NUGUKE-954872 format. One record per residue: residue number from 1; residue in one letter; x, z, y of N, C-alpha, C in turn. Coordinates in nm, 2 decimals. Each point is the difference from the previous one (the first is absolute). Example, Ala and Ser with C-alpha at 12.3 -4.5 7.8 and 13.67 -1.06 7.14 Angstrom:
! NUGUKE-954872
[1, 'A', [1.32, 0.78, -0.57], [-0.09, 0.00, 0.12], [0.09, 0.00, 0.12]]
[2, 'S', [-0.04, -0.07, 0.11], [0.09, 0.00, 0.11], [-0.08, 0.08, 0.11]]
//
This chain:
! NUGUKE-954872
[1, 'M', [0.08, 0.00, -0.12], [-0.08, 0.00, 0.12], [0.09, 0.00, 0.13]]
[2, 'D', [0.11, 0.07, -0.01], [0.09, 0.01, 0.12], [0.06, -0.14, 0.02]]
[3, 'K', [0.03, -0.07, -0.10], [0.06, -0.13, 0.02], [-0.10, -0.10, 0.07]]
[4, 'I', [-0.13, 0.01, -0.04], [-0.10, -0.08, 0.06], [-0.01, 0.03, 0.15]]
[5, 'L', [0.00, 0.13, 0.03], [-0.01, 0.04, 0.14], [0.12, -0.04, 0.08]]
[6, 'D', [0.12, 0.00, -0.06], [0.12, -0.05, 0.06], [-0.01, -0.15, 0.03]]
[7, 'I', [-0.06, -0.07, -0.09], [-0.01, -0.15, 0.01], [-0.10, -0.03, 0.12]]
[8, 'V', [-0.11, 0.07, -0.01], [-0.11, -0.02, 0.11], [0.06, 0.04, 0.13]]
[9, 'N', [0.07, 0.11, 0.01], [0.06, 0.05, 0.12], [0.10, -0.11, 0.06]]
[10, 'G', [0.08, -0.06, -0.09], [0.09, -0.11, 0.04], [-0.07, -0.12, 0.05]]
[11, 'W', [-0.11, -0.03, -0.06], [-0.08, -0.12, 0.05], [-0.05, 0.03, 0.14]]
[12, 'I', [-0.06, 0.12, 0.01], [-0.06, 0.03, 0.13], [0.11, 0.01, 0.11]]
[13, 'T', [0.12, 0.06, -0.03], [0.11, 0.01, 0.09], [0.04, -0.14, 0.04]]
[14, 'A', [0.02, -0.09, -0.10], [0.04, -0.14, 0.03], [-0.10, -0.07, 0.09]]
[15, 'A', [-0.13, 0.02, -0.03], [-0.10, -0.07, 0.07], [-0.01, 0.05, 0.15]]
[16, 'V', [0.02, 0.13, 0.02], [0.00, 0.05, 0.13], [0.12, -0.05, 0.08]]
[17, 'A', [0.12, 0.00, -0.07], [0.12, -0.04, 0.07], [-0.01, -0.15, 0.04]]
[18, 'S', [-0.06, -0.08, -0.08], [-0.01, -0.14, 0.03], [-0.12, -0.03, 0.09]]
[19, 'E', [-0.07, 0.10, 0.04], [-0.12, -0.01, 0.09], [-0.12, -0.07, -0.07]]
[20, 'V', [0.00, -0.01, -0.13], [-0.12, -0.06, -0.07], [-0.11, 0.10, 0.01]]
[21, 'L', [0.03, 0.13, -0.02], [-0.10, 0.11, 0.01], [0.04, 0.08, 0.12]]
[22, 'Q', [-0.11, 0.05, 0.06], [0.02, 0.10, 0.11], [-0.04, 0.14, -0.05]]
[23, 'I', [0.05, 0.10, 0.06], [-0.02, 0.14, -0.04], [-0.15, 0.02, 0.01]]
[24, 'K', [-0.07, -0.05, 0.09], [-0.15, 0.02, 0.01], [-0.07, -0.05, -0.13]]
[25, 'Q', [0.04, -0.11, -0.05], [-0.06, -0.06, -0.12], [0.03, 0.09, -0.12]]
[26, 'I', [0.12, 0.05, -0.01], [0.03, 0.09, -0.11], [-0.08, 0.13, 0.01]]
[27, 'L', [-0.01, 0.06, 0.12], [-0.08, 0.12, 0.02], [-0.14, -0.02, -0.03]]
[28, 'L', [-0.06, -0.11, 0.04], [-0.14, -0.03, -0.03], [-0.02, -0.02, -0.15]]
[29, 'F', [0.10, -0.06, -0.07], [-0.01, -0.02, -0.14], [0.00, 0.14, -0.07]]
[30, 'I', [0.09, 0.08, 0.04], [0.01, 0.14, -0.06], [-0.13, 0.08, 0.02]]
[31, 'F', [-0.05, -0.01, 0.12], [-0.12, 0.08, 0.03], [-0.13, -0.06, -0.07]]
[32, 'I', [0.01, -0.12, -0.04], [-0.11, -0.06, -0.08], [0.02, 0.02, -0.15]]
[33, 'A', [0.12, -0.03, -0.04], [0.03, 0.00, -0.15], [0.01, 0.15, -0.05]]
[34, 'G', [0.05, 0.09, 0.08], [0.01, 0.14, -0.05], [-0.14, 0.06, -0.04]]
[35, 'P', [-0.10, 0.00, 0.10], [-0.13, 0.05, -0.04], [-0.07, -0.08, -0.11]]
[36, 'L', [0.03, -0.13, 0.00], [-0.06, -0.08, -0.10], [0.05, 0.03, -0.14]]
[37, 'A', [0.13, 0.03, -0.01], [0.06, 0.04, -0.12], [-0.05, 0.13, -0.05]]
[38, 'L', [-0.02, 0.10, 0.09], [-0.06, 0.13, -0.03], [-0.14, -0.02, -0.05]]
[39, 'V', [-0.08, -0.08, 0.06], [-0.14, -0.03, -0.05], [0.00, -0.05, -0.14]]
[40, 'I', [0.08, -0.10, -0.02], [0.01, -0.06, -0.14], [0.04, 0.10, -0.10]]
[41, 'W', [0.10, 0.08, 0.04], [0.05, 0.11, -0.09], [-0.11, 0.09, -0.04]]
[42, 'K', [-0.08, 0.05, 0.10], [-0.11, 0.09, -0.02], [-0.11, -0.06, -0.09]]
[43, 'I', [-0.03, -0.13, 0.02], [-0.10, -0.07, -0.08], [0.05, -0.01, -0.14]]
[44, 'R', [0.13, -0.02, -0.02], [0.05, 0.00, -0.14], [-0.01, 0.13, -0.07]]
[45, 'E', [0.03, 0.11, 0.08], [-0.02, 0.14, -0.05], [-0.14, 0.02, -0.04]]
[46, 'I', [-0.10, -0.04, 0.08], [-0.14, 0.03, -0.03], [-0.04, -0.08, -0.12]]
[47, 'I', [0.04, -0.13, -0.02], [-0.03, -0.07, -0.11], [0.06, 0.06, -0.13]]
[48, 'N', [0.12, 0.04, 0.01], [0.07, 0.07, -0.12], [-0.08, 0.13, -0.03]]
[49, 'F', [-0.04, 0.07, 0.09], [-0.08, 0.13, -0.02], [-0.13, -0.03, -0.07]]
[50, 'V', [-0.07, -0.10, 0.05], [-0.13, -0.04, -0.06], [0.02, -0.05, -0.15]]
[51, 'N', [0.11, -0.08, -0.02], [0.03, -0.04, -0.14], [0.03, 0.12, -0.09]]
[52, 'E', [0.08, 0.10, 0.05], [0.03, 0.11, -0.08], [-0.13, 0.08, -0.03]]
[53, 'V', [-0.09, 0.02, 0.09], [-0.12, 0.07, -0.02], [-0.08, -0.07, -0.11]]
[54, 'R', [-0.01, -0.13, 0.02], [-0.08, -0.09, -0.10], [0.06, 0.02, -0.14]]
[55, 'N', [0.13, -0.01, -0.01], [0.07, 0.01, -0.13], [-0.02, 0.13, -0.06]]
[56, 'S', [0.01, 0.11, 0.08], [-0.02, 0.13, -0.05], [-0.14, 0.02, -0.06]]
[57, 'K', [-0.10, -0.06, 0.07], [-0.14, 0.01, -0.05], [-0.02, -0.08, -0.13]]
[58, 'L', [0.06, -0.11, 0.00], [0.00, -0.08, -0.13], [0.07, 0.07, -0.11]]
[59, 'N', [0.11, 0.07, 0.03], [0.07, 0.07, -0.11], [-0.08, 0.12, -0.04]]
[60, 'E', [-0.07, 0.07, 0.09], [-0.09, 0.11, -0.04], [-0.11, -0.05, -0.09]]
[61, 'L', [-0.06, -0.11, 0.04], [-0.11, -0.05, -0.08], [0.05, -0.05, -0.14]]
[62, 'Q', [0.11, -0.06, 0.00], [0.06, -0.04, -0.13], [0.03, 0.12, -0.09]]
[63, 'H', [0.05, 0.11, 0.06], [0.02, 0.12, -0.07], [-0.13, 0.06, -0.06]]
[64, 'L', [-0.10, 0.00, 0.08], [-0.13, 0.05, -0.04], [-0.06, -0.09, -0.12]]
[65, 'L', [0.02, -0.13, 0.01], [-0.05, -0.09, -0.10], [0.08, 0.03, -0.13]]
[66, 'D', [0.13, 0.02, 0.01], [0.09, 0.02, -0.12], [-0.03, 0.13, -0.06]]
[67, 'S', [-0.03, 0.10, 0.08], [-0.02, 0.14, -0.06], [-0.14, 0.02, -0.06]]
[68, 'H', [-0.10, -0.09, 0.03], [-0.13, 0.01, -0.05], [-0.04, -0.13, -0.07]]
[69, 'K', [0.04, 0.00, -0.13], [-0.03, -0.12, -0.08], [-0.15, -0.01, -0.02]]
[70, 'L', [-0.05, -0.12, 0.01], [-0.14, -0.02, -0.02], [-0.02, -0.05, -0.14]]
[71, 'S', [-0.12, 0.04, -0.06], [-0.03, -0.05, -0.14], [-0.03, -0.14, 0.01]]
[72, 'D', [0.01, -0.06, -0.12], [-0.04, -0.15, -0.01], [-0.15, -0.02, -0.01]]
[73, 'E', [-0.07, 0.11, -0.03], [-0.15, -0.02, -0.01], [-0.06, 0.00, 0.14]]
[74, 'V', [-0.11, -0.08, 0.01], [-0.07, 0.00, 0.12], [-0.14, 0.05, -0.03]]
[75, 'N', [-0.04, 0.10, 0.07], [-0.14, 0.06, -0.01], [-0.08, -0.04, 0.11]]
[76, 'I', [-0.11, -0.07, -0.03], [-0.10, -0.04, 0.11], [-0.12, 0.09, -0.01]]
[77, 'V', [-0.02, 0.07, 0.10], [-0.12, 0.09, 0.00], [-0.11, -0.05, 0.08]]
//
């Protein structure tokens, strides 16, 4: 991860030095990308939590099904 950040930092430094990018553009990108990354991260956490709850419910139901074997006979009353 550190190598990736070093590469990105080098690209940004080179772009600013050659005046392809301005500091204002970089700051605007950071202020937009930072909160967006946090929102995406939180959404992923929520989805993972919902999946864990669903899986735990399914595991509990499977355990109940395994522990209470049903007979093969069907009684219609």
